[in-house]
ZAKE-867881 format. One record per residue (C-alpha): residue number from 0; residue in one letter; x, y, z. Coordinates in nm, 2 decimals. Example, Ala and Ser with C-alpha at 12.3 -4.5 7.8 and 13.67 -1.06 7.14 Angstrom:
<mises>
MISE	resi	resn	xx	yy	zz
MISE	0	a	1.23	-0.45	0.78
MISE	1	s	1.37	-0.11	0.71
</mises>
This chain:
<mises>
MISE	resi	resn	xx	yy	zz
MISE	0	m	3.27	9.74	5.84
MISE	1	p	3.56	9.45	5.73
MISE	2	q	3.46	9.11	5.69
MISE	3	n	3.77	8.94	5.71
MISE	4	q	4.15	8.95	5.79
MISE	5	f	4.25	9.14	5.50
MISE	6	q	4.02	9.38	5.49
MISE	7	r	4.07	9.44	5.89
MISE	8	v	4.45	9.45	5.81
MISE	9	v	4.38	9.73	5.52
MISE	10	f	4.18	9.91	5.76
MISE	11	a	4.40	9.90	6.03
MISE	12	f	4.65	10.00	5.80
MISE	13	l	4.46	10.28	5.64
MISE	14	t	4.38	10.40	6.05
MISE	15	v	4.79	10.38	6.10
MISE	16	l	4.88	10.52	5.84
MISE	17	v	4.65	10.87	5.93
MISE	18	t	4.69	10.87	6.31
MISE	19	v	5.05	10.85	6.32
MISE	20	h	5.08	11.14	6.08
MISE	21	a	4.84	11.35	6.27
MISE	22	y	4.99	11.21	6.60
MISE	23	v	5.38	11.35	6.49
MISE	24	f	5.24	11.64	6.42
MISE	25	y	5.04	11.72	6.73
MISE	26	s	5.35	11.65	6.96
MISE	27	l	5.64	11.82	6.76
MISE	28	y	5.42	12.14	6.69
MISE	29	v	5.13	12.15	6.88
MISE	30	v	5.23	12.03	7.22
MISE	31	n	5.59	12.05	7.19
MISE	32	g	5.66	12.34	6.93
MISE	33	s	5.71	12.63	7.13
MISE	34	v	6.02	12.44	7.33
MISE	35	l	6.17	12.34	7.03
MISE	36	m	6.15	12.71	6.89
MISE	37	e	6.28	12.84	7.28
MISE	38	v	6.54	12.58	7.35
MISE	39	t	6.71	12.64	6.96
MISE	40	g	6.60	13.05	6.92
MISE	41	a	6.43	12.92	6.55
MISE	42	d	6.14	13.11	6.43
MISE	43	s	5.98	12.78	6.35
MISE	44	v	5.90	12.44	6.46
MISE	45	l	6.07	12.28	6.17
MISE	46	s	6.35	12.50	6.13
MISE	47	a	6.43	12.41	6.51
MISE	48	i	6.39	12.03	6.44
MISE	49	n	6.68	12.09	6.17
MISE	50	r	6.89	12.29	6.44
MISE	51	q	6.86	12.03	6.68
MISE	52	g	6.97	11.76	6.34
MISE	53	g	6.62	11.61	6.41
MISE	54	v	6.39	11.44	6.74
MISE	55	y	6.53	11.27	7.01
MISE	56	m	6.38	10.98	7.00
MISE	57	l	6.56	10.61	7.16
MISE	58	g	6.81	10.83	7.32
MISE	59	h	6.94	11.02	6.97
MISE	60	f	6.80	11.25	6.71
MISE	61	m	6.65	11.14	6.40
MISE	62	p	6.50	11.24	6.09
MISE	63	i	6.07	11.24	6.11
MISE	64	w	6.04	11.01	5.89
MISE	65	a	6.22	10.78	6.12
MISE	66	v	5.96	10.89	6.42
MISE	67	i	5.68	10.76	6.15
MISE	68	l	5.85	10.41	6.03
MISE	69	i	5.90	10.32	6.40
MISE	70	e	5.57	10.52	6.54
MISE	71	f	5.37	10.34	6.26
MISE	72	a	5.53	9.93	6.29
MISE	73	f	5.46	9.93	6.68
MISE	74	a	5.10	10.14	6.62
MISE	75	l	5.03	9.88	6.36
MISE	76	t	5.15	9.63	6.54
MISE	77	l	4.94	9.72	6.84
MISE	78	e	4.59	9.76	6.61
MISE	79	v	4.66	9.43	6.41
MISE	80	t	4.68	9.23	6.72
MISE	81	f	4.53	9.37	6.97
MISE	82	g	4.35	9.70	6.94
MISE	83	s	4.08	9.58	6.68
MISE	84	l	3.93	9.32	6.84
MISE	85	t	3.97	9.43	7.17
MISE	86	s	3.77	9.73	7.10
MISE	87	f	3.49	9.52	6.90
MISE	88	k	3.47	9.33	7.18
MISE	89	l	3.42	9.55	7.47
MISE	90	a	3.17	9.67	7.25
MISE	91	c	2.96	9.38	7.18
MISE	92	k	2.96	9.40	7.56
MISE	93	v	2.77	9.68	7.58
MISE	94	f	2.57	9.67	7.26
MISE	95	d	2.42	9.45	7.06
MISE	96	p	2.54	9.49	6.70
MISE	97	k	2.23	9.38	6.54
MISE	98	e	2.04	9.57	6.72
MISE	99	t	2.18	9.86	6.78
MISE	100	h	2.22	10.18	6.48
MISE	101	p	2.54	10.06	6.31
MISE	102	m	2.61	10.45	6.39
MISE	103	i	2.60	10.39	6.78
MISE	104	f	2.79	10.11	6.71
MISE	105	e	3.07	10.24	6.52
MISE	106	s	3.12	10.53	6.77
MISE	107	a	3.11	10.28	7.08
MISE	108	i	3.39	10.11	6.89
MISE	109	i	3.61	10.37	6.78
MISE	110	c	3.55	10.43	7.18
MISE	111	a	3.70	10.16	7.31
MISE	112	t	3.97	10.16	7.05
MISE	113	v	4.09	10.53	7.15
MISE	114	g	4.05	10.39	7.57
MISE	115	l	4.29	10.03	7.48
MISE	116	m	4.54	10.22	7.26
MISE	117	c	4.62	10.55	7.38
MISE	118	p	4.70	10.40	7.69
MISE	119	a	4.91	10.14	7.51
MISE	120	m	5.09	10.41	7.27
MISE	121	s	5.18	10.63	7.53
MISE	122	f	5.34	10.36	7.73
MISE	123	i	5.52	10.27	7.45
MISE	124	a	5.60	10.66	7.35
MISE	125	a	5.72	10.69	7.75
MISE	126	w	5.98	10.43	7.64
MISE	127	l	6.10	10.57	7.32
MISE	128	y	6.11	10.93	7.38
MISE	129	y	6.20	10.86	7.71
MISE	130	p	6.55	11.08	7.82
MISE	131	y	6.85	10.86	7.82
MISE	132	y	7.08	11.14	7.91
MISE	133	e	6.95	11.23	8.23
MISE	134	g	6.93	10.84	8.35
MISE	135	f	6.71	10.58	8.38
MISE	136	s	6.46	10.62	8.68
MISE	137	l	6.06	10.38	8.68
MISE	138	i	5.92	10.68	8.82
MISE	139	t	6.03	10.91	8.53
MISE	140	l	5.95	10.72	8.29
MISE	141	l	5.55	10.61	8.43
MISE	142	a	5.50	11.02	8.50
MISE	143	n	5.64	11.08	8.14
MISE	144	w	5.36	10.80	8.05
MISE	145	l	5.08	10.98	8.27
MISE	146	k	5.18	11.37	8.10
MISE	147	l	5.13	11.18	7.73
MISE	148	v	4.83	11.00	7.79
MISE	149	c	4.69	11.34	7.91
MISE	150	f	4.78	11.49	7.67
MISE	151	n	4.72	11.21	7.37
MISE	152	f	4.36	11.15	7.49
MISE	153	p	4.15	11.40	7.40
MISE	154	f	4.35	11.46	7.07
MISE	155	a	4.27	11.08	7.04
MISE	156	f	3.88	11.10	7.12
MISE	157	f	3.79	11.41	6.88
MISE	158	t	4.06	11.34	6.59
MISE	159	q	3.93	10.95	6.60
MISE	160	l	3.56	11.00	6.61
MISE	161	f	3.49	11.33	6.47
MISE	162	f	3.74	11.31	6.16
MISE	163	i	3.97	10.99	6.15
MISE	164	q	3.72	10.71	6.12
MISE	165	p	3.50	10.82	5.90
MISE	166	l	3.80	10.96	5.68
MISE	167	i	3.89	10.57	5.70
MISE	168	r	3.52	10.44	5.67
MISE	169	t	3.47	10.71	5.36
MISE	170	v	3.86	10.55	5.16
MISE	171	f	3.74	10.16	5.30
MISE	172	k	3.38	10.14	5.13
MISE	173	a	3.51	10.35	4.83
MISE	174	i	3.76	10.05	4.76
MISE	175	f	3.60	9.72	4.89
MISE	176	v	3.20	9.84	4.82
MISE	177	r	3.31	9.91	4.45
MISE	178	k	3.54	9.54	4.42
MISE	179	t	3.21	9.34	4.58
MISE	180	e	2.97	9.53	4.34
MISE	181	a	3.21	9.42	4.04
MISE	182	v	3.21	9.06	4.19
MISE	183	n	2.84	9.04	4.24
MISE	184	s	2.76	9.22	3.85
</mises>
């Protein structure tokens, strides 16, 4: 899809923009929502977050927008520097892009990206959301990382394969195919 470095960065930006919002929603509402409501006595997840003063991150309570910005910065940096190029190379080791149907090859890239990015971002999240008020333990960090991978991997796989990547590819084609057609006319 992306033909040059600028397009790769735009594609990564769009992907991360949608993905980070999806993960913050998933993490706060689906995975931790009932616990947040139970602990605070609130009747909704958003009320629970507001009652506790935000989302616990880096040893402090932060507003949701700050959580999104921090995760966005980590995810975009990781995707641009490591994820997209490495996943393309891994897919090329299994399939020849010239001889493989584009949908199969794109699916291989998505699977490789999820396989790389999910454990990496879960490791970063294990540091960001670590319960520092209890002191630090490497065993606890690793256990939290494994727990996050187990929660995030199925969500990442299915949302990337069936929702996020098809959406981003459609938006990307709409942006860049029109520009290419206008230049060629």
